[in-house]
C-alpha positions in Angstrom: 66.7 2.2 -9.6 66.0 0.7 -6.2 64.5 3.9 -4.9 62.3 4.2 -7.9 61.0 0.6 -7.3 60.3 1.5 -3.6 58.5 4.6 -4.7 56.3 2.7 -7.1 55.6 0.0 -4.5 54.6 2.7 -2.0 52.2 4.3 -4.4 50.6 0.9 -5.2 50.1 0.1 -1.5 48.5 3.6 -1.0 46.1 3.0 -3.9 45.3 -0.5 -2.6 44.5 0.8 0.9 42.5 3.7 -0.6 40.4 1.4 -2.7 39.8 -1.0 0.2 38.2 1.7 2.4 34.9 1.9 0.6 34.8 -1.9 0.2 35.2 -2.2 4.0 32.5 0.4 4.6 30.1 -1.3 2.3 30.9 -4.7 3.7 30.2 -3.4 7.2 27.0 -1.8 6.1 25.9 -5.1 4.4 26.8 -7.1 7.5 24.7 -4.7 9.7 21.8 -5.1 7.3 22.1 -8.8 7.4 21.9 -8.8 11.2 19.0 -6.3 11.4 16.0 -7.9 13.2 12.7 -7.4 11.5 10.6 -10.2 13.0 9.8 -9.7 16.7 7.7 -12.7 17.7 7.3 -12.1 21.4 4.0 -14.0 21.4 5.7 -17.2 20.2 3.5 -17.7 17.2 6.2 -18.8 14.7 8.6 -21.7 14.6 12.3 -21.1 13.9 12.1 -22.0 10.3 9.1 -19.7 9.8 10.9 -16.8 11.5 14.0 -17.3 9.3 11.9 -17.4 6.2 9.9 -14.3 7.1 13.2 -12.5 8.1 14.7 -13.2 4.8 11.6 -12.2 2.9 11.3 -8.9 4.9 15.0 -8.1 4.2 14.7 -8.8 0.5 11.4 -6.9 -0.2 12.3 -4.1 2.2 15.6 -3.5 0.5 13.9 -3.0 -2.8 11.6 -0.4 -1.3 14.2 1.1 1.1 11.8 0.5 3.9 12.0 -1.7 7.0 9.1 -4.1 6.9 8.5 -5.2 10.5 6.4 -7.8 12.3 5.8 -7.5 16.0 3.7 -9.9 18.0 2.9 -9.6 21.7 0.9 -11.3 24.5 0.3 -7.8 25.8 0.4 -8.7 29.5 0.1 -5.1 30.4 -3.1 -4.8 28.3 -1.9 -1.7 26.4 -3.8 -0.3 23.4 -2.5 -1.9 20.2 -1.9 1.5 18.5 0.1 2.8 21.5 2.1 -0.5 21.5 3.0 0.2 17.8 4.0 3.8 18.5 6.1 2.9 21.5 7.8 0.1 19.6 8.8 2.6 16.9 10.1 5.1 19.4 12.0 2.4 21.4 13.6 0.3 18.6 14.1 3.2 16.1 13.6 1.1 12.9 14.3 2.7 9.5 16.0 1.5 6.4 17.6 4.8 5.6 18.3 6.0 9.2 17.1 5.5 12.8 13.4 6.5 13.0 13.2 6.4 9.2 11.2 4.5 6.5 9.3 1.7 8.1 6.0 -0.2 8.1 5.0 -2.1 11.2 2.5 -4.8 11.8 1.6 -5.3 15.5 -0.4 -8.3 16.7 -2.0 -8.0 20.1 -2.8 -11.6 21.1 -4.5 -10.7 24.4 -7.3 -8.6 22.7 -6.9 -10.3 19.3 -6.3 -7.0 17.6 -4.0 -6.0 14.7 -2.5 -2.6 13.9 -0.5 -1.5 10.8 1.5 1.8 10.7 3.6 3.4 8.0 6.3 5.9 8.8 7.9 8.5 6.5 8.2 7.0 3.0 5.8 4.2 4.0 3.3 6.8 5.3 3.1 8.4 1.9 3.0 5.1 -0.1 0.9 3.1 2.4 -1.7 5.6 3.6 -4.7 4.6 5.8 -6.7 3.3 2.8 -3.9 1.1 1.5 -3.2 -0.3 5.0 -6.9 -1.1 5.3 -6.6 -3.2 2.1 -3.5 -5.0 3.3 -5.1 -5.8 6.7 -8.3 -7.1 5.0 -6.2 -9.4 2.8 -4.4 -11.0 5.8 -7.2 -11.1 8.4 -8.7 -14.4 7.2 -5.4 -16.1 7.8 -5.1 -14.4 11.2 -8.5 -15.6 12.2 -7.7 -19.2 11.2 -4.4 -19.1 13.1 -2.2 -19.3 10.0 0.1 -16.5 11.2 3.1 -17.2 8.9 0.9 -17.0 5.8 -0.7 -13.8 7.1 2.7 -12.2 7.6 3.8 -13.3 4.2 0.7 -11.6 2.7 1.5 -8.5 4.7 5.1 -8.3 3.5 4.4 -9.1 -0.2 1.4 -6.7 -0.4 3.2 -3.9 1.3 6.0 -4.3 -1.2 3.6 -4.4 -4.1 1.6 -1.3 -3.0 4.8 0.7 -2.3 5.7 0.3 -6.0 2.5 2.1 -7.1 2.2 5.9 -7.0 -0.1 7.4 -4.4 -3.7 8.2 -5.5 -4.0 5.0 -7.7 -6.1 2.0 -6.6 -3.4 -0.6 -6.2 -5.8 -3.5 -6.8 -7.1 -2.1 -10.1 -3.9 -1.5 -12.0 -4.8 -3.8 -14.9 -8.4 -2.5 -15.1 -7.2 1.1 -15.1 -4.8 0.4 -17.9 -7.5 -1.2 -20.1 -10.0 1.5 -19.2 -7.6 4.2 -20.3 -6.9 2.3 -23.5 -10.7 2.0 -24.2 -11.3 5.7 -23.6 -8.4 6.6 -25.9 -9.8 4.3 -28.7 -13.3 5.7 -28.2 -12.1 9.3 -28.5 -10.1 8.4 -31.6 -13.1 6.6 -33.1 -15.3 9.6 -32.5 -12.9 12.0 -34.1 -12.5 9.7 -37.2 -16.3 9.2 -37.4 -16.9 13.0 -37.3 -14.3 13.6 -40.0 -15.8 10.9 -42.2 -19.3 12.3 -41.7 -18.2 15.8 -42.7 -16.4 14.6 -45.7 -19.5 12.7 -47.0 -21.7 15.8 -47.0 -24.6 16.8 -44.8 -28.1 15.5 -45.0 -30.6 18.3 -45.7 -33.8 16.3 -45.6 -35.7 16.3 -42.3 -39.3 15.7 -41.1 -40.5 19.1 -42.2 -39.6 18.3 -45.8 -42.8 16.2 -46.2 -44.9 17.6 -43.3 -48.1 19.5 -43.9 -48.2 22.1 -41.1 -51.8 23.0 -41.8 -53.1 19.4 -41.0 -50.6 18.5 -38.3 -50.9 19.2 -34.6 -51.5 17.9 -31.1 -55.0 16.5 -30.6 -55.2 16.0 -26.9 -52.9 16.2 -23.8 -53.5 15.3 -20.2 -51.3 14.9 -17.0 -52.9 12.9 -14.1 -51.2 12.7 -10.6 -51.8 9.3 -9.0 -49.8 9.0 -5.7 -46.4 9.2 -3.9 -44.8 6.3 -2.1 -42.0 6.6 0.5 -40.0 3.6 1.5 -37.8 3.6 4.6 -34.8 1.2 5.0 -32.5 0.9 8.1 -28.8 1.2 7.2 -26.7 -1.1 9.3 -23.5 0.2 10.8 -20.2 -1.7 10.8 -18.9 -1.5 14.3 -15.9 -3.8 13.7 -15.5 -7.0 15.7 -14.2 -10.4 14.8 -13.3 -10.8 11.1 -11.5 -7.5 10.7 -13.5 -4.4 11.7 -11.7 -1.3 10.4 -10.7 1.9 12.2 -7.8 3.5 14.0 -6.2 5.6 11.3 -2.8 7.2 11.8 -1.4 9.4 14.5 1.7 10.7 16.2 4.1 8.8 18.5 5.2 10.2 21.9 8.5 10.7 20.2 7.0 13.0 17.6 6.9 10.7 14.6 3.6 10.8 12.5 2.3 7.8 10.7 -0.5 6.3 8.8 -2.5 3.5 10.3 -5.2 0.8 10.1 -6.7 -1.1 13.0 -9.0 -4.2 13.3 -9.7 -7.4 15.1 -9.4 -11.0 14.1 
């Protein structure tokens, strides 16, 4: 009897230890995620409370999209190109929600030259292409120009999260319009089909203009075409060369470590 009790106790201990292993692994993973740094404010633009708020927001929204959403600010004392700064940051810090050098979107702020660059890697490259990153940058640029950096970074995090939830090829700012447009087209097609069926069921009209027309007394009396003149108007098309307020450009590229990305560049 005693040996049987010992055997049962041993089995229960084994089961308890076996079940505790995944829990420990998950707890360790969660702890690692809790300590993952996503806000790198080397330029000192944010207060402690703002950094904590942005860190929590980036963690929450990034987890839902399985993508690291990163903010990196720099005084750029070495006067590097902002795009190269972003690429080197990715190679050096190896961010990625799923793995090192994995899914990530990075906002880099160069305070020396007042330039901003956004880059999407892997999953973010597909869901945040150059065009979508341009839109995100244009939304946050007014706050950057006015010095409201915390609000600009909030806009970047929330808009990145929103756009990554919309399939590629769809204008992320016209979701509601696209839905109503598709509904209107569907209703129009349905109405045309019903109208055609009703017309055919009611019989066809066989009376036309020739029914009461006397061909022997009808005809064209006179016809004349007169050329007057041709006017050509020239208008100069202004080019947008960027500058303060968010000039676009940059596009994506490849890091020195071999990681391709989408991109958007502008000044503020």
